[in-house]
C-alpha positions as CSV (number, residue, x, y, z in Angstrom):
1,M,5.4,4.3,0.6
2,S,1.6,5.4,0.3
3,D,-0.6,7.1,2.7
4,I,-3.9,4.8,3.2
5,G,-6.3,7.8,3.1
6,M,-6.0,9.7,0.0
7,P,-8.8,11.2,-2.0
8,D,-10.4,9.5,-4.8
9,K,-8.0,6.1,-4.6
10,D,-6.8,5.1,-1.4
11,G,-3.5,3.3,-0.2
12,Y,-5.2,0.0,-0.4
13,S,-6.3,0.3,-4.2
14,L,-2.5,1.4,-4.8
15,I,-1.0,-1.9,-3.0
16,R,-3.8,-3.9,-4.7
17,F,-2.6,-2.4,-8.2
18,I,1.3,-3.0,-7.3
19,R,1.0,-6.6,-6.0
20,N,-1.5,-7.6,-9.4
21,Q,1.2,-5.6,-11.4
22,E,3.7,-7.6,-9.6
23,A,2.0,-11.0,-10.3
24,K,1.6,-10.5,-13.8
25,Q,5.3,-9.1,-14.4
26,G,7.6,-10.3,-11.6
27,G,9.5,-8.4,-9.4
28,F,8.8,-7.4,-5.8
29,L,8.1,-3.9,-4.8
30,P,8.4,-3.0,-0.4
31,V,5.6,-0.5,0.3
32,I,5.4,1.4,3.6
33,A,2.1,2.2,4.7
34,L,1.7,5.9,6.3
35,T,-1.3,7.2,8.2
36,S,-3.0,8.8,10.9
37,Y,-5.0,5.6,11.4
38,V,-3.3,4.7,14.8
39,H,-5.3,1.8,15.9
40,S,-4.0,-1.9,16.1
41,E,-6.5,-3.1,13.9
42,D,-5.5,-0.4,11.0
43,S,-2.0,-1.8,11.2
44,T,-3.3,-5.5,10.9
45,K,-5.5,-4.1,7.9
46,A,-2.5,-2.6,5.9
47,L,0.1,-5.6,6.4
48,N,-2.7,-8.0,5.3
49,A,-3.0,-5.8,2.3
50,G,0.1,-6.0,1.3
51,F,2.4,-3.5,2.8
52,Q,5.8,-4.5,4.6
53,E,5.6,-1.7,7.5
54,F,3.5,0.6,9.0
55,I,3.9,4.0,10.2
56,H,1.5,6.4,12.1
57,K,1.5,10.2,11.6
58,P,3.0,12.1,13.4
59,F,5.8,10.1,12.8
60,D,9.3,10.5,13.6
61,P,11.7,11.1,10.7
62,N,14.9,8.9,11.8
63,E,12.0,5.8,12.2
64,L,11.2,6.4,8.6
65,V,14.9,6.6,7.6
66,A,15.4,3.5,10.0
67,T,12.1,1.6,8.0
68,V,13.3,2.6,4.7
69,A,16.7,1.3,5.2
70,K,15.5,-2.0,6.5
71,L,13.4,-2.5,3.7
72,A,16.1,-1.7,1.5
73,Q,18.1,-4.3,3.0
74,R,16.0,-6.8,2.8
75,T,15.0,-6.1,-1.1
76,L,18.8,-6.3,-1.6
77,L,19.4,-9.6,0.1
78,K,16.6,-11.5,-2.0
């Protein structure tokens, strides 16, 4: 899980780094974008960048837990 708007490096820099490392070393890490950006184009941008899910702040803790569980289940099934 990563916030999109972080100081110095943003979540997009982080997801690029993660996906580049996966390309070199193999593996797959599902990542959730957690952000205060709430427009549909923000969600699209995050998903196109390589995040699997997009949750905006403020978020429902139950939604977060369910999303993590869903991604964990998908990862285990691969």
